[in-house]
Every structure is written in structure tokens, then in C-alpha cells.
C-alpha positions, 0 to 999 in steps of 0.5 A, a space after each residue: 051781213 052788216 056789222 050792227 046787227 050781228 054778233 060773233 061767237 067762238 067755239 073752242 074745239 081743242 079737246 075734240 080735235 085731240 080725239 079726231 081731226 075729222 070731227 072738226 070738219 064734220 062739225 063745220 059742215 053740219 053747222 053750215 047745213 043746219 044754219 045757213 044764215 051764219 058765217 063760219 071760219 076756222 082758225 086752229 082749234 077755234 071756230 068763229 061764227 058770225 050770227 044775226 044778233 037776234 039769234 040766241 046762243 042756245 040755238 048754237 048750243 043745241 046744234 052742237 049737242 045734236 052733232 055730238 049725238 049723231 057722232 055718238 060722242 055724247 058720253 064723252 063730250 059736252 058744250 060748256 059756255 065761256 065764263 069770261 065776259 070778253 069771249 062769247 061762245 062755247 067750249 067743247 069739253 070732255 065730260 068728267 067721269 067718276 069711276 067707283 070701284 067696289 070690293 
């Protein structure tokens, strides 16, 4: 892919790797199968994706959510967009849970 019509996205999988390292390898394989037009590389706890500039970030988010559903991790994890302007991509965070106790 040429540089002018691509963009780089980052997926932070630090919290998911604390659960099980195999989930990261499965996510890489899943993204390669679902989206063959992207280039994937992993460095530590982050996954770098080089995608066509016309591809929406929403497509990546939906594939991450689909992966979490297939691994029965939707109750524990969710993809959240980065808030910073210098990094584009998602962070897989553990869901906050509120436990109510009754007397």
C-alpha cells in the first residue's frame, strides 16, 4: 500500500493480555481473516494496523467487538477509542462493574 492513501491505527491490548496471552494471538489471526486488506504488526502490548484511508475506524471496532463476543469476553472487556489527537485507534479496557449489596 502506498503511504498517501493509508492510515495507521493502534490497538492497545494491555489489559486483555493480563487475562490470557493466547487472546492476543487469536485477535491477530481473527483480524487477518476478517480484513485481508490491512497490514498487522505487533509490538509488546500494542497492535499496529495499516489500513486504507477510506476504511472507517468503526469497521475495526466492530471486528474487535465480534472477536470479544466469540470468545465470551463481552461481559468483561470493551473497545474504547483513544482520547488523544496524536494516536488513532482503540484500547481494549476492562468494563467497570458496580456491585450492589442488599441487606
